[in-house]
N, CA, C and O atoms as CSV, one atom per row, in Angstrom:
chain,resi,resn,atom,element,x,y,z
A,1,MET,N,N,27.837,-43.931,-53.400
A,1,MET,CA,C,27.336,-44.507,-54.626
A,1,MET,C,C,27.995,-43.825,-55.821
A,1,MET,O,O,28.060,-42.598,-55.883
A,2,LYS,N,N,28.478,-44.617,-56.761
A,2,LYS,CA,C,29.092,-44.080,-57.962
A,2,LYS,C,C,28.000,-43.467,-58.841
A,2,LYS,O,O,26.931,-44.051,-59.018
A,3,GLU,N,N,28.279,-42.304,-59.377
A,3,GLU,CA,C,27.332,-41.631,-60.258
A,3,GLU,C,C,27.664,-41.958,-61.712
A,3,GLU,O,O,28.820,-41.902,-62.132
A,4,TYR,N,N,26.624,-42.297,-62.464
A,4,TYR,CA,C,26.737,-42.536,-63.895
A,4,TYR,C,C,26.001,-41.383,-64.569
A,4,TYR,O,O,24.784,-41.253,-64.445
A,5,VAL,N,N,26.753,-40.550,-65.284
A,5,VAL,CA,C,26.228,-39.279,-65.788
A,5,VAL,C,C,26.196,-39.268,-67.311
A,5,VAL,O,O,27.213,-39.495,-67.967
A,6,PHE,N,N,25.012,-39.000,-67.866
A,6,PHE,CA,C,24.853,-38.819,-69.306
A,6,PHE,C,C,24.984,-37.335,-69.597
A,6,PHE,O,O,24.336,-36.517,-68.944
A,7,ILE,N,N,25.813,-36.975,-70.570
A,7,ILE,CA,C,25.974,-35.578,-70.963
A,7,ILE,C,C,25.402,-35.408,-72.366
A,7,ILE,O,O,25.963,-35.903,-73.344
A,8,ALA,N,N,24.275,-34.698,-72.449
A,8,ALA,CA,C,23.644,-34.396,-73.737
A,8,ALA,C,C,24.146,-33.030,-74.190
A,8,ALA,O,O,24.260,-32.101,-73.390
A,9,TRP,N,N,24.437,-32.921,-75.456
A,9,TRP,CA,C,25.019,-31.685,-75.979
A,9,TRP,C,C,24.374,-31.341,-77.310
A,9,TRP,O,O,23.803,-32.197,-77.985
A,10,SER,N,N,24.475,-30.088,-77.665
A,10,SER,CA,C,23.950,-29.624,-78.950
A,10,SER,C,C,24.914,-28.577,-79.496
A,10,SER,O,O,24.912,-27.426,-79.061
A,11,GLY,N,N,25.725,-28.987,-80.443
A,11,GLY,CA,C,26.671,-28.051,-81.057
A,11,GLY,C,C,27.895,-27.768,-80.220
A,11,GLY,O,O,28.687,-26.893,-80.570
A,12,ASN,N,N,28.076,-28.480,-79.125
A,12,ASN,CA,C,29.226,-28.219,-78.260
A,12,ASN,C,C,29.792,-29.522,-77.691
A,12,ASN,O,O,29.975,-29.660,-76.481
A,13,GLU,N,N,30.063,-30.467,-78.584
A,13,GLU,CA,C,30.593,-31.768,-78.180
A,13,GLU,C,C,31.923,-31.647,-77.447
A,13,GLU,O,O,32.152,-32.352,-76.464
A,14,SER,N,N,32.798,-30.767,-77.909
A,14,SER,CA,C,34.108,-30.646,-77.259
A,14,SER,C,C,33.961,-30.170,-75.812
A,14,SER,O,O,34.738,-30.586,-74.952
A,15,LEU,N,N,32.983,-29.308,-75.527
A,15,LEU,CA,C,32.714,-28.891,-74.150
A,15,LEU,C,C,32.204,-30.081,-73.336
A,15,LEU,O,O,32.614,-30.274,-72.192
A,16,ALA,N,N,31.312,-30.877,-73.927
A,16,ALA,CA,C,30.796,-32.064,-73.241
A,16,ALA,C,C,31.932,-33.010,-72.869
A,16,ALA,O,O,31.929,-33.584,-71.780
A,17,ILE,N,N,32.896,-33.176,-73.758
A,17,ILE,CA,C,34.035,-34.057,-73.487
A,17,ILE,C,C,34.893,-33.495,-72.354
A,17,ILE,O,O,35.380,-34.251,-71.514
A,18,LYS,N,N,35.079,-32.180,-72.327
A,18,LYS,CA,C,35.853,-31.570,-71.233
A,18,LYS,C,C,35.145,-31.760,-69.879
A,18,LYS,O,O,35.792,-32.044,-68.871
A,19,ILE,N,N,33.831,-31.604,-69.868
A,19,ILE,CA,C,33.059,-31.820,-68.636
A,19,ILE,C,C,33.199,-33.271,-68.199
A,19,ILE,O,O,33.400,-33.548,-67.016
A,20,LYS,N,N,33.093,-34.197,-69.145
A,20,LYS,CA,C,33.252,-35.622,-68.852
A,20,LYS,C,C,34.593,-35.889,-68.183
A,20,LYS,O,O,34.656,-36.569,-67.158
A,21,LYS,N,N,35.654,-35.361,-68.756
A,21,LYS,CA,C,36.994,-35.608,-68.212
A,21,LYS,C,C,37.121,-35.070,-66.785
A,21,LYS,O,O,37.721,-35.721,-65.930
A,22,LEU,N,N,36.563,-33.891,-66.526
A,22,LEU,CA,C,36.608,-33.329,-65.170
A,22,LEU,C,C,35.825,-34.200,-64.181
A,22,LEU,O,O,36.306,-34.476,-63.082
A,23,LEU,N,N,34.626,-34.631,-64.568
A,23,LEU,CA,C,33.801,-35.442,-63.671
A,23,LEU,C,C,34.365,-36.845,-63.480
A,23,LEU,O,O,34.262,-37.414,-62.393
A,24,ASP,N,N,34.963,-37.406,-64.536
A,24,ASP,CA,C,35.595,-38.721,-64.404
A,24,ASP,C,C,36.723,-38.688,-63.372
A,24,ASP,O,O,36.908,-39.640,-62.614
A,25,LYS,N,N,37.472,-37.588,-63.349
A,25,LYS,CA,C,38.565,-37.444,-62.374
A,25,LYS,C,C,38.047,-37.458,-60.939
A,25,LYS,O,O,38.785,-37.786,-60.010
A,26,ARG,N,N,36.770,-37.099,-60.763
A,26,ARG,CA,C,36.155,-37.068,-59.421
A,26,ARG,C,C,35.484,-38.391,-59.067
A,26,ARG,O,O,34.768,-38.476,-58.069
A,27,GLY,N,N,35.714,-39.429,-59.884
A,27,GLY,CA,C,35.185,-40.743,-59.566
A,27,GLY,C,C,33.849,-41.087,-60.187
A,27,GLY,O,O,33.279,-42.136,-59.885
A,28,ASN,N,N,33.340,-40.222,-61.051
A,28,ASN,CA,C,32.082,-40.499,-61.753
A,28,ASN,C,C,32.373,-41.269,-63.035
A,28,ASN,O,O,33.512,-41.305,-63.503
A,29,VAL,N,N,31.356,-41.872,-63.590
A,29,VAL,CA,C,31.453,-42.500,-64.908
A,29,VAL,C,C,30.536,-41.691,-65.820
A,29,VAL,O,O,29.318,-41.692,-65.644
A,30,CYS,N,N,31.122,-41.008,-66.784
A,30,CYS,CA,C,30.340,-40.113,-67.647
A,30,CYS,C,C,30.272,-40.643,-69.064
A,30,CYS,O,O,31.224,-41.228,-69.578
A,31,ILE,N,N,29.122,-40.423,-69.681
A,31,ILE,CA,C,28.872,-40.850,-71.049
A,31,ILE,C,C,28.466,-39.612,-71.843
A,31,ILE,O,O,27.466,-38.966,-71.527
A,32,VAL,N,N,29.238,-39.287,-72.865
A,32,VAL,CA,C,28.888,-38.188,-73.757
A,32,VAL,C,C,27.956,-38.758,-74.810
A,32,VAL,O,O,28.335,-39.665,-75.551
A,33,GLY,N,N,26.748,-38.235,-74.882
A,33,GLY,CA,C,25.718,-38.774,-75.772
A,33,GLY,C,C,26.180,-38.956,-77.203
A,33,GLY,O,O,26.672,-38.023,-77.838
A,34,GLY,N,N,26.013,-40.183,-77.705
A,34,GLY,CA,C,26.320,-40.492,-79.089
A,34,GLY,C,C,27.792,-40.611,-79.408
A,34,GLY,O,O,28.148,-40.890,-80.553
A,35,ASN,N,N,28.658,-40.409,-78.431
A,35,ASN,CA,C,30.094,-40.401,-78.675
A,35,ASN,C,C,30.699,-41.709,-78.188
A,35,ASN,O,O,30.670,-42.001,-76.992
A,36,TYR,N,N,31.241,-42.489,-79.097
A,36,TYR,CA,C,31.777,-43.793,-78.726
A,36,TYR,C,C,33.268,-43.762,-78.395
A,36,TYR,O,O,33.756,-44.647,-77.692
A,37,ARG,N,N,33.982,-42.790,-78.875
A,37,ARG,CA,C,35.429,-42.749,-78.650
A,37,ARG,C,C,35.794,-42.492,-77.199
A,37,ARG,O,O,36.819,-42.981,-76.725
A,38,TYR,N,N,34.972,-41.730,-76.486
A,38,TYR,CA,C,35.330,-41.318,-75.137
A,38,TYR,C,C,34.512,-42.012,-74.056
A,38,TYR,O,O,34.648,-41.674,-72.880
A,39,ASN,N,N,33.665,-42.977,-74.422
A,39,ASN,CA,C,32.746,-43.556,-73.450
A,39,ASN,C,C,33.195,-44.918,-72.959
A,39,ASN,O,O,33.695,-45.736,-73.731
A,40,PRO,N,N,33.013,-45.154,-71.673
A,40,PRO,CA,C,33.301,-46.474,-71.122
A,40,PRO,C,C,32.172,-47.434,-71.475
A,40,PRO,O,O,31.083,-47.007,-71.859
A,41,VAL,N,N,32.430,-48.706,-71.346
A,41,VAL,CA,C,31.344,-49.673,-71.464
A,41,VAL,C,C,30.723,-49.794,-70.088
A,41,VAL,O,O,31.401,-50.153,-69.125
A,42,VAL,N,N,29.429,-49.495,-69.989
A,42,VAL,CA,C,28.694,-49.515,-68.729
A,42,VAL,C,C,27.526,-50.467,-68.911
A,42,VAL,O,O,26.797,-50.373,-69.899
A,43,THR,N,N,27.341,-51.371,-67.981
A,43,THR,CA,C,26.224,-52.298,-68.084
A,43,THR,C,C,25.245,-52.011,-66.964
A,43,THR,O,O,25.641,-51.923,-65.802
A,44,ASN,N,N,23.958,-51.863,-67.300
A,44,ASN,CA,C,22.948,-51.671,-66.266
A,44,ASN,C,C,22.312,-53.007,-65.924
A,44,ASN,O,O,22.724,-54.044,-66.443
A,45,ARG,N,N,21.311,-52.989,-65.055
A,45,ARG,CA,C,20.685,-54.225,-64.585
A,45,ARG,C,C,20.087,-55.053,-65.708
A,45,ARG,O,O,20.045,-56.279,-65.610
A,46,GLN,N,N,19.628,-54.416,-66.764
A,46,GLN,CA,C,19.019,-55.150,-67.862
A,46,GLN,C,C,20.055,-55.653,-68.862
A,46,GLN,O,O,19.699,-56.304,-69.845
A,47,GLY,N,N,21.320,-55.361,-68.625
A,47,GLY,CA,C,22.366,-55.851,-69.507
A,47,GLY,C,C,22.623,-54.977,-70.720
A,47,GLY,O,O,23.354,-55.388,-71.621
A,48,LEU,N,N,22.043,-53.778,-70.771
A,48,LEU,CA,C,22.324,-52.879,-71.889
A,48,LEU,C,C,23.741,-52.362,-71.750
A,48,LEU,O,O,24.188,-52.051,-70.646
A,49,GLU,N,N,24.432,-52.271,-72.841
A,49,GLU,CA,C,25.792,-51.754,-72.792
A,49,GLU,C,C,25.847,-50.382,-73.438
A,49,GLU,O,O,25.131,-50.094,-74.398
A,50,SER,N,N,26.709,-49.550,-72.892
A,50,SER,CA,C,26.912,-48.222,-73.441
A,50,SER,C,C,28.345,-48.133,-73.926
A,50,SER,O,O,29.264,-48.574,-73.236
A,51,GLY,N,N,28.541,-47.573,-75.092
A,51,GLY,CA,C,29.878,-47.421,-75.636
A,51,GLY,C,C,30.181,-48.440,-76.713
A,51,GLY,O,O,31.209,-48.322,-77.382
A,52,ALA,N,N,29.337,-49.430,-76.910
A,52,ALA,CA,C,29.549,-50.409,-77.969
A,52,ALA,C,C,29.258,-49.760,-79.320
A,52,ALA,O,O,28.472,-48.817,-79.402
A,53,VAL,N,N,29.879,-50.255,-80.356
A,53,VAL,CA,C,29.780,-49.642,-81.674
A,53,VAL,C,C,28.335,-49.544,-82.173
A,53,VAL,O,O,27.951,-48.516,-82.731
A,54,ASN,N,N,27.533,-50.585,-81.984
A,54,ASN,CA,C,26.166,-50.578,-82.509
A,54,ASN,C,C,25.125,-50.077,-81.520
A,54,ASN,O,O,23.927,-50.236,-81.753
A,55,ASN,N,N,25.549,-49.493,-80.455
A,55,ASN,CA,C,24.603,-49.057,-79.432
A,55,ASN,C,C,23.951,-47.738,-79.812
A,55,ASN,O,O,24.471,-46.986,-80.636
A,56,THR,N,N,22.803,-47.468,-79.198
A,56,THR,CA,C,22.077,-46.228,-79.448
A,56,THR,C,C,22.175,-45.317,-78.235
A,56,THR,O,O,22.602,-45.726,-77.155
A,57,VAL,N,N,21.775,-44.090,-78.441
A,57,VAL,CA,C,21.735,-43.141,-77.331
A,57,VAL,C,C,20.768,-43.636,-76.253
A,57,VAL,O,O,20.997,-43.401,-75.067
A,58,CYS,N,N,19.696,-44.316,-76.651
A,58,CYS,CA,C,18.759,-44.866,-75.652
A,58,CYS,C,C,19.476,-45.833,-74.723
A,58,CYS,O,O,19.255,-45.811,-73.513
A,59,GLY,N,N,20.325,-46.672,-75.276
A,59,GLY,CA,C,21.100,-47.597,-74.457
A,59,GLY,C,C,22.039,-46.863,-73.522
A,59,GLY,O,O,22.230,-47.275,-72.378
A,60,GLN,N,N,22.621,-45.785,-74.001
A,60,GLN,CA,C,23.500,-44.983,-73.150
A,60,GLN,C,C,22.712,-44.363,-72.000
A,60,GLN,O,O,23.159,-44.385,-70.853
A,61,MET,N,N,21.533,-43.808,-72.310
A,61,MET,CA,C,20.738,-43.144,-71.279
A,61,MET,C,C,20.168,-44.135,-70.272
A,61,MET,O,O,19.940,-43.776,-69.117
A,62,ALA,N,N,19.936,-45.369,-70.688
A,62,ALA,CA,C,19.373,-46.380,-69.790
A,62,ALA,C,C,20.325,-46.731,-68.650
A,62,ALA,O,O,19.902,-47.282,-67.634
A,63,CYS,N,N,21.593,-46.420,-68.814
A,63,CYS,CA,C,22.620,-46.823,-67.852
A,63,CYS,C,C,22.935,-45.765,-66.792
A,63,CYS,O,O,23.761,-46.013,-65.914
A,64,VAL,N,N,22.306,-44.609,-66.851
A,64,VAL,CA,C,22.742,-43.502,-65.992
A,64,VAL,C,C,21.769,-43.205,-64.863
A,64,VAL,O,O,20.599,-43.584,-64.905
A,65,ASN,N,N,22.295,-42.504,-63.834
A,65,ASN,CA,C,21.439,-42.056,-62.734
A,65,ASN,C,C,21.497,-40.537,-62.550
A,65,ASN,O,O,20.918,-40.001,-61.606
A,66,GLN,N,N,22.196,-39.847,-63.453
A,66,GLN,CA,C,22.235,-38.379,-63.473
A,66,GLN,C,C,22.408,-37.936,-64.915
A,66,GLN,O,O,22.843,-38.714,-65.765
A,67,ALA,N,N,22.065,-36.685,-65.187
A,67,ALA,CA,C,22.247,-36.151,-66.539
A,67,ALA,C,C,22.612,-34.674,-66.491
A,67,ALA,O,O,22.136,-33.916,-65.646
A,68,ILE,N,N,23.466,-34.297,-67.422
A,68,ILE,CA,C,23.792,-32.895,-67.673
A,68,ILE,C,C,23.334,-32.618,-69.102
A,68,ILE,O,O,23.703,-33.337,-70.031
A,69,ILE,N,N,22.530,-31.576,-69.269
A,69,ILE,CA,C,22.003,-31.223,-70.585
A,69,ILE,C,C,22.543,-29.843,-70.953
A,69,ILE,O,O,22.228,-28.854,-70.291
A,70,LEU,N,N,23.351,-29.778,-72.002
A,70,LEU,CA,C,23.901,-28.513,-72.490
A,70,LEU,C,C,23.001,-28.023,-73.613
A,70,LEU,O,O,23.047,-28.542,-74.728
A,71,ILE,N,N,22.190,-27.033,-73.316
A,71,ILE,CA,C,21.176,-26.555,-74.257
A,71,ILE,C,C,21.702,-25.311,-74.980
A,71,ILE,O,O,21.978,-24.279,-74.368
A,72,LYS,N,N,21.829,-25.445,-76.288
A,72,LYS,CA,C,22.336,-24.353,-77.112
A,72,LYS,C,C,21.507,-24.265,-78.377
A,72,LYS,O,O,21.154,-25.289,-78.962
A,73,LYS,N,N,21.193,-23.049,-78.807
A,73,LYS,CA,C,20.424,-22.853,-80.036
A,73,LYS,C,C,21.270,-23.193,-81.258
A,73,LYS,O,O,22.480,-22.973,-81.278
A,74,ASN,N,N,20.608,-23.733,-82.274
A,74,ASN,CA,C,21.235,-23.939,-83.567
A,74,ASN,C,C,21.433,-22.565,-84.192
A,74,ASN,O,O,20.493,-21.772,-84.248
A,75,THR,N,N,22.626,-22.278,-84.655
A,75,THR,CA,C,22.905,-20.947,-85.191
A,75,THR,C,C,22.133,-20.646,-86.469
A,75,THR,O,O,21.874,-19.481,-86.768
A,76,LYS,N,N,21.759,-21.680,-87.231
A,76,LYS,CA,C,21.003,-21.458,-88.475
A,76,LYS,C,C,19.509,-21.316,-88.224
A,76,LYS,O,O,18.878,-20.389,-88.733
A,77,SER,N,N,18.938,-22.234,-87.439
A,77,SER,CA,C,17.482,-22.238,-87.248
A,77,SER,C,C,17.028,-21.400,-86.054
A,77,SER,O,O,15.873,-20.978,-85.995
A,78,GLY,N,N,17.934,-21.158,-85.101
A,78,GLY,CA,C,17.557,-20.436,-83.890
A,78,GLY,C,C,16.808,-21.303,-82.884
A,78,GLY,O,O,16.353,-20.810,-81.852
A,79,MET,N,N,16.681,-22.582,-83.179
A,79,MET,CA,C,15.953,-23.509,-82.300
A,79,MET,C,C,16.946,-24.487,-81.667
A,79,MET,O,O,18.111,-24.552,-82.061
A,80,ILE,N,N,16.462,-25.248,-80.676
A,80,ILE,CA,C,17.330,-26.274,-80.115
A,80,ILE,C,C,17.097,-27.583,-80.865
A,80,ILE,O,O,16.054,-27.779,-81.488
A,81,SER,N,N,18.053,-28.448,-80.798
A,81,SER,CA,C,18.049,-29.717,-81.519
A,81,SER,C,C,16.888,-30.623,-81.118
A,81,SER,O,O,16.562,-30.744,-79.937
A,82,ARG,N,N,16.269,-31.256,-82.113
A,82,ARG,CA,C,15.210,-32.231,-81.825
A,82,ARG,C,C,15.775,-33.421,-81.055
A,82,ARG,O,O,15.100,-33.981,-80.191
A,83,ASN,N,N,17.006,-33.807,-81.366
A,83,ASN,CA,C,17.633,-34.908,-80.635
A,83,ASN,C,C,17.772,-34.558,-79.152
A,83,ASN,O,O,17.531,-35.390,-78.276
A,84,LEU,N,N,18.162,-33.318,-78.893
A,84,LEU,CA,C,18.308,-32.880,-77.507
A,84,LEU,C,C,16.952,-32.895,-76.796
A,84,LEU,O,O,16.867,-33.280,-75.630
A,85,CYS,N,N,15.906,-32.483,-77.488
A,85,CYS,CA,C,14.551,-32.532,-76.911
A,85,CYS,C,C,14.168,-33.976,-76.584
A,85,CYS,O,O,13.601,-34.247,-75.525
A,86,TYR,N,N,14.480,-34.898,-77.495
A,86,TYR,CA,C,14.186,-36.314,-77.260
A,86,TYR,C,C,14.930,-36.822,-76.029
A,86,TYR,O,O,14.351,-37.475,-75.160
A,87,GLU,N,N,16.232,-36.507,-75.972
A,87,GLU,CA,C,17.045,-36.967,-74.838
A,87,GLU,C,C,16.521,-36.392,-73.524
A,87,GLU,O,O,16.453,-37.097,-72.517
A,88,LEU,N,N,16.155,-35.121,-73.533
A,88,LEU,CA,C,15.617,-34.500,-72.330
A,88,LEU,C,C,14.309,-35.176,-71.914
A,88,LEU,O,O,14.094,-35.431,-70.729
A,89,GLY,N,N,13.442,-35.463,-72.875
A,89,GLY,CA,C,12.185,-36.146,-72.565
A,89,GLY,C,C,12.422,-37.532,-71.989
A,89,GLY,O,O,11.803,-37.903,-70.992
A,90,TYR,N,N,13.302,-38.292,-72.601
A,90,TYR,CA,C,13.621,-39.643,-72.118
A,90,TYR,C,C,14.149,-39.576,-70.682
A,90,TYR,O,O,13.691,-40.301,-69.800
A,91,LEU,N,N,15.115,-38.694,-70.476
A,91,LEU,CA,C,15.739,-38.585,-69.148
A,91,LEU,C,C,14.757,-38.055,-68.103
A,91,LEU,O,O,14.812,-38.458,-66.941
A,92,SER,N,N,13.863,-37.157,-68.509
A,92,SER,CA,C,12.853,-36.635,-67.578
A,92,SER,C,C,11.906,-37.734,-67.123
A,92,SER,O,O,11.448,-37.728,-65.981
A,93,ALA,N,N,11.611,-38.675,-68.010
A,93,ALA,CA,C,10.749,-39.802,-67.644
A,93,ALA,C,C,11.491,-40.798,-66.758
A,93,ALA,O,O,10.871,-41.475,-65.938
A,94,LYS,N,N,12.796,-40.894,-66.913
A,94,LYS,CA,C,13.598,-41.893,-66.201
A,94,LYS,C,C,14.093,-41.405,-64.838
A,94,LYS,O,O,14.116,-42.170,-63.873
A,95,LEU,N,N,14.484,-40.146,-64.761
A,95,LEU,CA,C,15.158,-39.621,-63.570
A,95,LEU,C,C,14.307,-38.583,-62.849
A,95,LEU,O,O,13.447,-37.942,-63.453
A,96,GLU,N,N,14.555,-38.425,-61.552
A,96,GLU,CA,C,13.935,-37.330,-60.802
A,96,GLU,C,C,14.519,-36.018,-61.309
A,96,GLU,O,O,15.669,-35.980,-61.748
A,97,SER,N,N,13.744,-34.950,-61.254
A,97,SER,CA,C,14.219,-33.662,-61.772
A,97,SER,C,C,15.486,-33.188,-61.053
A,97,SER,O,O,16.289,-32.464,-61.640
A,98,SER,N,N,15.672,-33.582,-59.808
A,98,SER,CA,C,16.874,-33.180,-59.070
A,98,SER,C,C,18.134,-33.865,-59.604
A,98,SER,O,O,19.242,-33.484,-59.228
A,99,ARG,N,N,17.984,-34.862,-60.469
A,99,ARG,CA,C,19.114,-35.599,-61.037
A,99,ARG,C,C,19.417,-35.150,-62.472
A,99,ARG,O,O,20.314,-35.684,-63.124
A,100,ILE,N,N,18.647,-34.149,-62.955
A,100,ILE,CA,C,18.847,-33.609,-64.302
A,100,ILE,C,C,19.313,-32.167,-64.158
A,100,ILE,O,O,18.633,-31.345,-63.544
A,101,HIS,N,N,20.465,-31.869,-64.721
A,101,HIS,CA,C,21.083,-30.557,-64.571
A,101,HIS,C,C,21.099,-29.864,-65.929
A,101,HIS,O,O,21.851,-30.243,-66.827
A,102,LEU,N,N,20.252,-28.835,-66.063
A,102,LEU,CA,C,20.122,-28.102,-67.324
A,102,LEU,C,C,21.033,-26.881,-67.328
A,102,LEU,O,O,21.112,-26.141,-66.347
A,103,PHE,N,N,21.716,-26.687,-68.447
A,103,PHE,CA,C,22.560,-25.515,-68.623
A,103,PHE,C,C,22.171,-24.861,-69.944
A,103,PHE,O,O,22.392,-25.416,-71.020
A,104,PHE,N,N,21.581,-23.658,-69.838
A,104,PHE,CA,C,21.123,-22.895,-70.996
A,104,PHE,C,C,22.277,-22.014,-71.468
A,104,PHE,O,O,22.599,-21.007,-70.838
A,105,MET,N,N,22.888,-22.401,-72.569
A,105,MET,CA,C,24.085,-21.736,-73.061
A,105,MET,C,C,23.713,-20.507,-73.889
A,105,MET,O,O,23.121,-20.631,-74.962
A,106,ASP,N,N,24.061,-19.322,-73.387
A,106,ASP,CA,C,23.847,-18.044,-74.077
A,106,ASP,C,C,22.382,-17.710,-74.324
A,106,ASP,O,O,22.051,-17.108,-75.345
A,107,PHE,N,N,21.508,-18.088,-73.412
A,107,PHE,CA,C,20.104,-17.680,-73.462
A,107,PHE,C,C,19.952,-16.447,-72.572
A,107,PHE,O,O,20.622,-16.327,-71.546
A,108,GLU,N,N,19.066,-15.529,-72.972
A,108,GLU,CA,C,18.775,-14.363,-72.135
A,108,GLU,C,C,17.991,-14.777,-70.893
A,108,GLU,O,O,18.200,-14.245,-69.803
A,109,SER,N,N,17.079,-15.744,-71.080
A,109,SER,CA,C,16.288,-16.256,-69.967
A,109,SER,C,C,15.817,-17.664,-70.303
A,109,SER,O,O,15.931,-18.105,-71.447
A,110,THR,N,N,15.294,-18.362,-69.319
A,110,THR,CA,C,14.759,-19.705,-69.572
A,110,THR,C,C,13.339,-19.633,-70.140
A,110,THR,O,O,12.713,-20.669,-70.367
A,111,SER,N,N,12.832,-18.436,-70.368
A,111,SER,CA,C,11.513,-18.264,-70.989
A,111,SER,C,C,11.616,-18.072,-72.500
A,111,SER,O,O,10.623,-17.731,-73.143
A,112,ASP,N,N,12.776,-18.282,-73.067
A,112,ASP,CA,C,13.026,-18.101,-74.489
A,112,ASP,C,C,12.044,-18.928,-75.327
A,112,ASP,O,O,11.812,-20.100,-75.031
A,113,SER,N,N,11.478,-18.330,-76.352
A,113,SER,CA,C,10.459,-19.007,-77.175
A,113,SER,C,C,11.026,-20.155,-78.005
A,113,SER,O,O,10.257,-20.963,-78.525
A,114,SER,N,N,12.348,-20.250,-78.144
A,114,SER,CA,C,12.935,-21.365,-78.893
A,114,SER,C,C,12.968,-22.653,-78.070
A,114,SER,O,O,13.249,-23.729,-78.598
A,115,LEU,N,N,12.681,-22.533,-76.777
A,115,LEU,CA,C,12.695,-23.701,-75.899
A,115,LEU,C,C,11.338,-24.402,-75.914
A,115,LEU,O,O,10.305,-23.748,-76.057
A,116,PRO,N,N,11.336,-25.726,-75.767
A,116,PRO,CA,C,10.058,-26.428,-75.635
A,116,PRO,C,C,9.294,-25.878,-74.432
A,116,PRO,O,O,9.898,-25.519,-73.421
A,117,SER,N,N,7.980,-25.813,-74.539
A,117,SER,CA,C,7.180,-25.196,-73.481
A,117,SER,C,C,7.338,-25.887,-72.129
A,117,SER,O,O,7.196,-25.244,-71.089
A,118,ASP,N,N,7.628,-27.185,-72.130
A,118,ASP,CA,C,7.740,-27.882,-70.849
A,118,ASP,C,C,9.020,-27.567,-70.087
A,118,ASP,O,O,9.133,-27.925,-68.914
A,119,ILE,N,N,9.990,-26.907,-70.719
A,119,ILE,CA,C,11.167,-26.492,-69.953
A,119,ILE,C,C,11.320,-24.978,-69.892
A,119,ILE,O,O,12.256,-24.482,-69.266
A,120,GLN,N,N,10.420,-24.236,-70.530
A,120,GLN,CA,C,10.477,-22.781,-70.388
A,120,GLN,C,C,10.235,-22.427,-68.929
A,120,GLN,O,O,9.351,-22.986,-68.280
A,121,SER,N,N,11.017,-21.506,-68.430
A,121,SER,CA,C,10.929,-21.037,-67.037
A,121,SER,C,C,11.137,-22.167,-66.036
A,121,SER,O,O,10.618,-22.118,-64.921
A,122,SER,N,N,11.890,-23.174,-66.432
A,122,SER,CA,C,12.117,-24.311,-65.540
A,122,SER,C,C,13.430,-24.159,-64.788
A,122,SER,O,O,14.141,-23.160,-64.898
A,123,TRP,N,N,13.708,-25.198,-64.024
A,123,TRP,CA,C,14.963,-25.243,-63.303
A,123,TRP,C,C,16.099,-25.219,-64.301
A,123,TRP,O,O,15.914,-25.619,-65.450
A,124,GLY,N,N,17.227,-24.779,-63.907
A,124,GLY,CA,C,18.384,-24.765,-64.796
A,124,GLY,C,C,19.237,-23.542,-64.552
A,124,GLY,O,O,18.888,-22.659,-63.768
A,125,ASN,N,N,20.351,-23.508,-65.233
A,125,ASN,CA,C,21.330,-22.442,-65.060
A,125,ASN,C,C,21.588,-21.750,-66.383
A,125,ASN,O,O,21.811,-22.402,-67.403
A,126,LEU,N,N,21.558,-20.424,-66.363
A,126,LEU,CA,C,21.937,-19.643,-67.535
A,126,LEU,C,C,23.456,-19.522,-67.538
A,126,LEU,O,O,24.055,-19.111,-66.544
A,127,ILE,N,N,24.072,-19.879,-68.651
A,127,ILE,CA,C,25.531,-19.838,-68.769
A,127,ILE,C,C,25.898,-18.927,-69.933
A,127,ILE,O,O,25.435,-19.126,-71.057
A,128,SER,N,N,26.726,-17.937,-69.662
A,128,SER,CA,C,27.244,-17.079,-70.727
A,128,SER,C,C,28.605,-17.617,-71.151
A,128,SER,O,O,29.481,-17.835,-70.315
A,129,THR,N,N,28.776,-17.827,-72.446
A,129,THR,CA,C,30.055,-18.339,-72.944
A,129,THR,C,C,31.004,-17.211,-73.336
A,129,THR,O,O,32.169,-17.460,-73.644
A,130,SER,N,N,30.521,-15.993,-73.327
A,130,SER,CA,C,31.295,-14.839,-73.783
A,130,SER,C,C,32.607,-14.687,-73.008
A,130,SER,O,O,32.617,-14.571,-71.783
A,131,GLY,N,N,33.701,-14.692,-73.755
A,131,GLY,CA,C,35.014,-14.463,-73.169
A,131,GLY,C,C,35.556,-15.609,-72.331
A,131,GLY,O,O,36.565,-15.438,-71.647
A,132,LYS,N,N,34.919,-16.768,-72.365
A,132,LYS,CA,C,35.366,-17.908,-71.556
A,132,LYS,C,C,35.875,-19.024,-72.454
A,132,LYS,O,O,35.323,-19.287,-73.523
A,133,SER,N,N,36.930,-19.669,-72.002
A,133,SER,CA,C,37.429,-20.838,-72.720
A,133,SER,C,C,36.541,-22.034,-72.383
A,133,SER,O,O,35.779,-21.997,-71.417
A,134,GLU,N,N,36.644,-23.090,-73.183
A,134,GLU,CA,C,35.879,-24.295,-72.872
A,134,GLU,C,C,36.294,-24.888,-71.530
A,134,GLU,O,O,35.462,-25.439,-70.810
A,135,LYS,N,N,37.564,-24.776,-71.196
A,135,LYS,CA,C,38.023,-25.269,-69.893
A,135,LYS,C,C,37.347,-24.502,-68.771
A,135,LYS,O,O,36.916,-25.106,-67.789
A,136,GLN,N,N,37.245,-23.192,-68.892
A,136,GLN,CA,C,36.566,-22.382,-67.867
A,136,GLN,C,C,35.094,-22.746,-67.788
A,136,GLN,O,O,34.539,-22.854,-66.695
A,137,LEU,N,N,34.450,-22.938,-68.949
A,137,LEU,CA,C,33.035,-23.313,-68.951
A,137,LEU,C,C,32.823,-24.677,-68.301
A,137,LEU,O,O,31.891,-24.855,-67.517
A,138,ALA,N,N,33.677,-25.630,-68.620
A,138,ALA,CA,C,33.570,-26.971,-68.035
A,138,ALA,C,C,33.676,-26.910,-66.519
A,138,ALA,O,O,32.922,-27.579,-65.812
A,139,GLU,N,N,34.603,-26.113,-66.023
A,139,GLU,CA,C,34.762,-25.973,-64.573
A,139,GLU,C,C,33.554,-25.285,-63.948
A,139,GLU,O,O,33.145,-25.636,-62.841
A,140,GLU,N,N,32.978,-24.305,-64.650
A,140,GLU,CA,C,31.789,-23.604,-64.140
A,140,GLU,C,C,30.586,-24.551,-64.075
A,140,GLU,O,O,29.812,-24.519,-63.117
A,141,ILE,N,N,30.440,-25.375,-65.080
A,141,ILE,CA,C,29.317,-26.296,-65.138
A,141,ILE,C,C,29.514,-27.395,-64.135
A,141,ILE,O,O,28.671,-28.285,-64.021
């Protein structure tokens, strides 16, 4: 079965695009959230299209069966993006937890107080970006 993967990002769009390119090479169809330049047009059973100019992130998420969430704190506020929280909530309602892959970028732990309480101490991977190129991070993820 072909995998349709939504990649949600916060402050690291270029990393999301690198991950997309790597996964596309493996036969997946990846959609970088909110990004129209790099996304294919994907139609789901209800006829929603992803990648069209007037489409929303909801339309993009409706077309997928897996998700990668790159969770990174905002450098000014110290919190994670409200958009990212929305996307995570939408995808959590749509997909089984085993189909959602969380990557906590530069967090000390998943119990960090800047995270929404429903994902604190949850499944996911702590990723350190220190000394790594985006290509190395994309391959690690």
